[in-house]
N, C-alpha and C positions, 0 to 999 in steps of 0.2 A: 417799191417791191417790183422785180422783174418776174415775168411769168415765161414758163417754157411754151415753145411753139406748140399749137394745137391743144393748150391746156384751157379748160372752161374757166373764165374770170370769176365766176361766182364760186368755184371750188378752191379750198385752202391748197397751199403748196406743201405737199407732204415732205418735201426736202428742206422746208424752212422752220426753224425751232425758234419760238418765242419764249425767251427766258422768264418773262412776266405771266406767263399762262399758268394755271393751276397743274401740278403734277399729279397723274392718276396714282392711287394708292397700290402699292405692290401686295399682291396676294400670293406670290409664290416665293421661291428662294428657301435658303437653308434657315432653320429655326435656331435660335440662340442656344448655345450648350447648357444643359442643366447645372445648377449650382451644385458645388460639392457639399454643402450643407445639407444635411438630412439624408445623404445617400450613404451606402455601405462604404464607399470608397473613401470618402472624405471624414467619416465619422472616426472620432478618437477611440483606440483601443480600449477594451475593458481594463481597468487595473485589477491587479492580482490581490486576492484577500490575504492580508498578514496573517502569518501563522501565530497563534496565541501561545504563551509560554507553557501553559499545561501540555499542549500537544507536542511541542518540541521537546520538553522534558520526558514525556512518555516514549518518543522516538528514541531518545539516547538510552532509556531503560531497556527498551527492546533490543537495541543493539547489545547492551551489557547482558541481557539474558541469553542472546545467541552465542556469545563468547563463552558464558557459563555453561551452556549445553555442550559445547565443544570440549571444554575441559572435563566436564562430567563424563563425557563419553570416551575420553582417551584415558581416564585413570585405570580402567580395568586392564589396559595395556602393561601398566606398571605394576600389577598385582602378581604375587607368586601364584604360579598355577596350583602348586600342592595345598597352599592356603585357601585358594579359591575353591578347590574341590571339596576340601573339609568343610568349608562353610555352607556349601550347597548340600552337602551330605546331611548336615545338622539341620538346615532349614527343611529338608524333605522329611526327616524324622520327625520333627516337631509337627509337621503338617499332617502326620499320620500316612504318609506315602511310603511305599516299599522301595528300599533303597536298593537299586539295580546299578552295579558299576558301570554298565555301558550307558545307562541313562545319565549317570552323573558326568561321564566323559562327554556325552553328547551336549549336556546343558554347559559344560565349561567351555567347549568350544564355540557354543552358541553365544556365551557371553562375551568371549574373547573377540569374536568378530561382530557379533550384533551390536554390542555396545558402542564402538566408534561409528559404525555407519547410522545407527539410530541418533547419536549426538550430532552427526553433520546434518541429517535430515531435520531435526529438531531447530538446529541453528539456522538452517536456510529458511525455515518457515519465519522464525524470529524476525530475521533481516528483511525478508519480503514485507512482512506486516509493518515493520518499522517504516519502509519507504512509502508505502501506499497510505498508511495513516498520517505520515507527514504530508501527503498530497490532499488529504481530506477525503478520501474514498470512504463512504458510508459503509460498504460491505466489509472492507478491511477492519473497521472498529467492531463490527459485530463477530467477525471471525476471531479477532483478537480476544474479545470478552469471552466468548464461549471456549476458547482453547485456555484462556488463563483461569476461568472458573474450574475446568477439568484438572488444570495443574495444581490449583490449591485443594480440591477435594481428594485428588489422588495422593497428594502429600500427607494430608490428615489421615487417610486410610492406611497409609504405610506406617505412619508413626503409631497408630493404634494397633497395628499388626494384624489387621484384617485383610484377607485376599492378596497377601504379598506373594509375589513370584519368586521361584528360586533364582538367586544371584543378585536380588535386591539388596542385600546387604553386604555385597562382595567389596565394595568400596570403603566399608568400615565407618569411622566417624568423618571421613572427608566427604563421603557420598551423603551422608545425613546433612552436613553443613551445606553442601551444594543444593540438595533439594529443598532445604528451608530457604536459602538465598533466592532460589528460582521462584518458589510460591510467594515470597515477599515482593519480588519484583512484579509477578503476574497481578497481585492485589493492587500494587501502586499503579500499574499502567491502567487497569480497569477503573480505578478512582480518577485518574487525570483524564482519561479519554470522554469520561461522562460529566465533566465539569460543565457549567453553564456556558462559559466562554468557548469551550470545545465544541459543544453541540452546535452553537451559532456558527463555528467555523466549518464544520461539515455540512451544514445546512446550505451555507453560502457557496461552497465549492461543489455542489452536488451535481 
């Protein structure tokens, strides 16, 4: 081994590398990249919960209920105005109210315009509840249950002739049939939404 001039012979040559000498352990440098397993980026996405059949059927019935509400609200537009006025006058007399022609005219106009608007609003509520119940939203199931129960109770009260509002019978037999169908749909929806498999679906998608 040659030595540089002026170098102490007892000191090792800093420029000479012995391949057999043990290599010092490296403490610095970059650390290995973390494994994708167990991290949020590499984890498999959670699988969507399958919608049970009762919820799907309830969703379809709610869409049907919305269409029924539209039809029910539009029937008043095809009613004869004079016949509607006569019906309202008879209902006011049977309720013990004083029949005022101006009051009857106002009630007729309110029914002619209010019926379709009310039908559109009710239909929109049906459709929205159908969408969110299909997604498993718990609040939508509660709202659908409450409104469905009110629908059923209101229909029963109308059939009993208690607290009927003027113009309720303006649709005649068709209005009665539509009201019964709407109440039947509401009862079926409530039953389907609270089935055991439906409750498990709403709990899983909470």
